[in-house]
C-alpha positions in Angstrom: 29.2 13.9 23.4 26.3 11.7 22.4 27.1 8.1 22.0 24.2 7.2 19.8 23.6 3.5 19.6 27.1 2.1 19.0 29.4 5.0 20.0 32.1 4.4 22.6 35.3 5.9 24.1 38.5 3.9 24.1 41.8 4.6 25.8 45.2 3.6 24.4 46.6 2.3 27.7 43.4 0.6 28.8 41.9 -2.5 27.1 39.1 -3.0 29.6 36.9 -0.2 28.2 34.8 -1.7 25.5 31.2 -1.5 24.3 30.7 -5.1 23.2 33.5 -7.3 24.4 34.3 -10.7 23.1 36.0 -13.6 24.8 39.3 -12.9 23.0 39.5 -9.2 23.9 41.7 -9.9 27.0 44.1 -12.3 25.2 44.6 -10.3 22.0 46.6 -7.0 21.9 44.5 -3.9 21.3 44.6 -2.5 17.8 45.5 1.2 17.7 44.0 3.3 16.4 40.9 1.1 17.0 38.5 0.1 14.2 35.8 2.6 13.3 37.5 5.5 15.1 36.1 8.9 14.3 38.0 11.1 16.7 41.3 10.8 18.6 42.3 13.2 21.4 46.1 13.4 22.1 47.3 14.8 25.5 50.4 17.0 25.7 51.7 15.5 29.0 52.1 11.9 27.8 52.3 10.7 24.2 51.0 7.3 25.3 47.8 8.9 26.6 45.3 9.0 23.7 41.6 8.8 23.7 39.7 7.5 20.7 36.0 7.9 19.9 34.6 4.9 17.9 31.3 4.6 16.2 30.5 1.9 13.6 27.1 3.2 12.6 27.9 6.9 12.7 24.9 7.8 14.8 26.9 9.5 17.6 27.8 13.2 17.8 30.6 15.2 19.3 30.4 19.0 19.8 33.1 21.3 21.2 31.8 23.8 23.7 33.8 26.5 25.4 32.5 26.6 28.9 33.6 25.8 32.5 32.7 22.3 33.7 30.2 23.6 36.2 28.5 25.7 33.5 28.5 23.1 30.8 24.9 22.0 31.4 23.8 25.6 31.2 25.3 26.0 27.8 23.8 25.1 24.4 22.9 22.5 23.4 22.7 20.9 26.9 20.6 23.7 28.4 17.7 22.8 26.0 17.5 19.3 27.5 15.1 18.4 30.4 16.1 17.2 33.8 18.0 13.9 34.2 16.4 11.2 36.4 19.7 10.3 38.0 21.4 13.6 38.7 18.4 15.9 38.8 16.2 14.2 41.4 15.6 17.4 43.2 14.0 18.8 39.9 12.3 15.8 38.5 9.9 15.3 41.4 6.5 13.6 41.3 4.8 17.0 41.2 7.0 18.2 38.4 6.3 15.0 36.4 2.5 15.4 36.9 2.6 19.0 35.7 4.6 18.0 32.6 2.3 15.1 31.8 -0.8 17.2 32.2 0.6 20.0 29.9 1.1 17.6 26.9 -1.3 15.8 24.7 0.9 13.1 23.3 1.5 9.3 24.0 3.3 8.9 27.2 6.2 7.1 25.6 6.7 9.8 23.0 6.9 12.3 25.8 9.5 10.3 27.6 11.7 9.8 24.5 11.8 13.6 23.8 15.0 14.8 25.4 13.6 18.3 25.7 11.2 16.9 28.3 13.4 14.4 30.2 17.1 13.6 29.5 18.7 10.2 29.4 15.7 7.9 28.6 16.1 5.8 25.5 13.8 3.2 23.8 14.3 0.1 25.9 14.6 2.2 29.1 11.2 3.8 28.4 9.6 0.4 27.8 11.1 -0.9 31.0 9.8 2.0 33.0 6.3 1.7 31.5 6.2 -2.1 32.1 7.2 -1.7 35.8 4.6 1.1 36.2 1.9 -1.0 34.4 1.2 1.7 31.9 0.4 1.4 28.2 2.8 3.4 26.0 0.0 4.7 23.6 -2.1 6.3 26.3 -2.2 10.1 26.2 0.0 11.7 28.9 -2.8 14.0 30.3 -5.2 11.1 31.1 -3.3 9.5 34.0 -4.5 9.5 37.6 -2.4 10.6 40.5 -1.7 7.0 41.5 -0.5 6.1 38.0 1.8 9.2 37.9 3.2 8.1 41.2 3.9 4.6 39.9 5.5 6.1 36.8 7.8 8.4 38.8 8.9 5.5 41.1 9.6 3.2 38.2 11.6 5.9 36.4 13.9 6.5 39.4 14.4 2.8 40.0 15.1 1.7 36.4 17.4 4.6 35.6 19.3 4.4 38.9 19.8 0.6 38.6 21.0 0.8 35.0 23.6 3.4 35.9 24.7 1.6 39.0 25.6 -1.6 37.1 27.1 0.4 34.2 24.3 -0.8 31.9 25.5 -4.5 32.1 22.4 -6.4 31.1 23.6 -9.6 32.8 23.3 -7.8 36.1 19.8 -6.5 35.6 17.0 -7.9 37.8 15.3 -11.1 36.6 12.0 -9.3 36.7 12.9 -6.8 34.1 11.3 -6.9 30.7 14.6 -6.0 29.0 16.0 -9.5 29.6 13.3 -11.2 27.5 12.2 -8.6 24.8 14.8 -9.3 22.1 13.3 -12.4 20.5 10.8 -10.6 18.3 9.3 -12.9 15.6 10.8 -16.1 17.0 8.5 -19.0 17.7 7.9 -19.9 21.3 9.8 -16.7 22.4 8.8 -13.3 23.8 7.4 -14.9 26.9 8.1 -13.9 30.5 9.0 -16.6 33.0 5.4 -16.4 34.4 4.0 -17.1 30.9 2.9 -13.6 30.0 3.1 -12.8 26.3 5.3 -10.0 25.1 4.0 -8.2 21.9 5.5 -5.4 19.8 3.9 -2.3 18.3 5.0 1.1 17.0 4.8 4.1 19.2 6.3 7.4 18.2 8.0 5.7 15.3 9.9 3.3 17.6 9.3 -0.4 18.3 7.8 -0.9 21.7 7.6 -4.1 23.8 4.6 -4.4 26.1 2.8 -7.1 28.1 -0.9 -6.7 27.4 -2.0 -8.6 30.4 -0.7 -5.9 32.8 -0.3 -2.8 30.6 -3.9 -1.9 29.9 -5.3 1.2 28.4 -7.2 3.2 31.0 -7.7 6.4 29.0 -7.6 8.0 25.5 -4.9 6.8 23.2 -3.4 8.1 20.0 -4.9 5.2 18.0 -5.9 1.6 18.5 -3.0 0.3 16.5 -2.4 -3.4 16.8 0.6 -5.4 15.8 0.5 -8.7 14.1 1.4 -10.7 17.1 -1.1 -8.7 19.2 -3.9 -9.7 16.8 -2.8 -13.3 16.9 -2.9 -13.2 20.7 -6.5 -12.0 20.5 -5.9 -8.9 22.7 -8.2 -10.4 25.2 -6.8 -8.3 28.0 -6.4 -5.0 26.1 -9.2 -2.5 26.6 -9.9 -1.5 23.0 -13.2 -0.6 21.4 -13.1 -2.8 18.3 -13.9 -6.4 19.1 -12.5 -9.4 17.2 -15.9 -10.1 15.7 -16.0 -6.7 14.1 -12.5 -7.0 12.9 -13.3 -10.4 11.3 -16.5 -9.1 9.8 -14.7 -6.4 7.8 -12.7 -8.8 5.6 -15.8 -10.9 5.0 -17.8 -7.9 3.8 -14.9 -7.0 1.5 -14.7 -10.5 0.2 -18.5 -10.6 -0.5 -18.2 -7.3 -2.4 -15.3 -8.6 -4.3 -17.3 -11.8 -5.1 -20.3 -9.8 -6.3 -18.1 -7.6 -8.4 -16.4 -10.7 -9.8 -19.7 -12.4 -10.6 -21.0 -9.3 -12.3 -17.9 -9.0 -14.4 -18.1 -12.7 -15.3 -21.8 -12.4 -16.3 -21.0 -9.3 -18.3 -18.2 -11.1 -20.1 -20.3 -14.2 -20.7 -23.2 -12.0 -21.9 -21.0 -10.0 -24.2 -19.3 -13.0 -25.8 -22.4 -14.5 -27.4 -23.6 -11.1 -28.6 -20.3 -10.6 -30.3 -20.5 -14.1 -31.8 -24.0 -13.6 -33.1 -23.2 -10.3 -34.6 -20.2 -11.9 -36.3 -22.3 -14.7 -37.6 -24.9 -12.4 -38.9 -22.4 -10.2 -40.5 -20.7 -13.3 -42.0 -24.1 -14.7 -43.3 -25.0 -11.3 -44.7 -21.6 -11.0 -46.4 -22.0 -14.5 -47.8 -25.5 -13.7 -49.0 -24.2 -10.5 -50.6 -21.4 -12.4 -52.2 -23.7 -15.1 -53.4 -26.3 -12.7 -54.8 -24.3 -11.6 -57.9 -23.3 -15.1 -58.6 -26.9 -16.3 -58.5 -27.9 -13.4 -60.7 -25.2 -14.2 -63.1 -26.2 -17.8 -63.1 -29.8 -16.8 -63.6 -28.8 -14.5 -66.4 -26.6 -17.1 -67.9 -29.2 -19.8 -67.9 -31.7 -18.2 -70.3 -28.9 -17.2 -72.5 -27.7 -20.8 -72.6 -31.3 -21.9 -73.3 -31.7 -19.4 -76.1 -28.4 -20.3 -77.6 -29.4 -24.0 -77.4 -32.8 -23.3 -79.0 -31.2 -21.3 -81.8 -28.6 -24.0 -82.3 -31.3 -26.6 -82.3 -33.3 -24.7 -84.8 -30.2 -24.1 -86.9 -29.3 -27.7 -86.5 -32.8 -28.8 -87.6 -32.7 -26.5 -90.6 -29.3 -27.8 -91.5 -30.6 -31.3 -91.1 -33.6 -30.6 -93.3 -31.4 -29.0 -95.9 -29.1 -32.0 -95.7 -32.0 -34.3 -96.0 -33.5 -32.4 -98.8 -30.2 -32.2 -100.6 -29.5 -35.9 -100.1 -32.4 -37.3 -102.1 -31.8 -34.8 -104.9 -28.3 -35.9 -105.2 -29.3 -39.6 -105.0 -32.0 -38.9 -107.7 -29.5 -37.2 -109.9 -27.1 -40.0 -109.3 -29.8 -42.5 -110.0 -31.0 -40.6 -113.0 -27.4 -40.3 -114.2 -27.0 -43.9 -113.6 -30.1 -44.8 -115.4 -29.2 -42.5 -118.1 -25.8 -44.0 -118.2 -27.4 -47.5 -118.2 -29.8 -46.7 -120.9 -27.2 -45.3 -123.0 -25.1 -48.4 -122.5 
């Protein structure tokens, strides 16, 4: 049975077994079957004796294995696990731990979380062990000195033994433990130990890790100089990392200058291209207007001489007509006069 993060075992005739208890648990009758139950074991001897396995997040696992109790840990899947710091102290010695660390080339926390190496160490337990041993979780396992391995082994035995002794009741943990102050990630004026040391968070082996940079320094090769946001804000003055804050700040400046140069070039190109397009358009428009006006002018020029010729002809005709009219008029008047005279004479 693996409880996962929220798995728990509850008994029908016992209300004191709970994972997260509330103030009203003792006063209210227990609901049965309990909420989020996934497995119920009924006993033949007593119908009132039932055991329920509950798991709200469904991360736990139950596996039925046919084996004697004394041979259970020698049966799959338990036999693939490493030694337990609480019940296998005769196996998990300082010498065994040193040999295991030297044989791997992984961050020390990733090694501790792998159940094939060591059983029973979870995320917060690993962080507590590393904090008590003053070891950085990202440092490679094969880079530690004998003194560091001795401190790591001592912290592992003490943290695991104490947590089991108090049944994992965090209110009974020592005041000097990191576990009591690590849960306020992202909150202002939080993540600080009573002595003023800052707690920062980073990712190691895909898990969120809480460290205290002032005491957990890198003394050897690491998987990568990965800094968290709060570690950068703190300045990482005490962490032994190759990149300096100046270099880190210089990179964004260089990027900004490149972006500024690129932007300026683009703006100049755009500004230079706009007038060219406008000039081309004006030239085209002027040429089009000239082409359009050319036939009109030609027609006007062709029309003007025609009008002038027509006018001269008309003037000539008009003159001729005027002369003829002038010439005709005296003849008529003479005839009239003659006729009048003749008519007068005859009278």
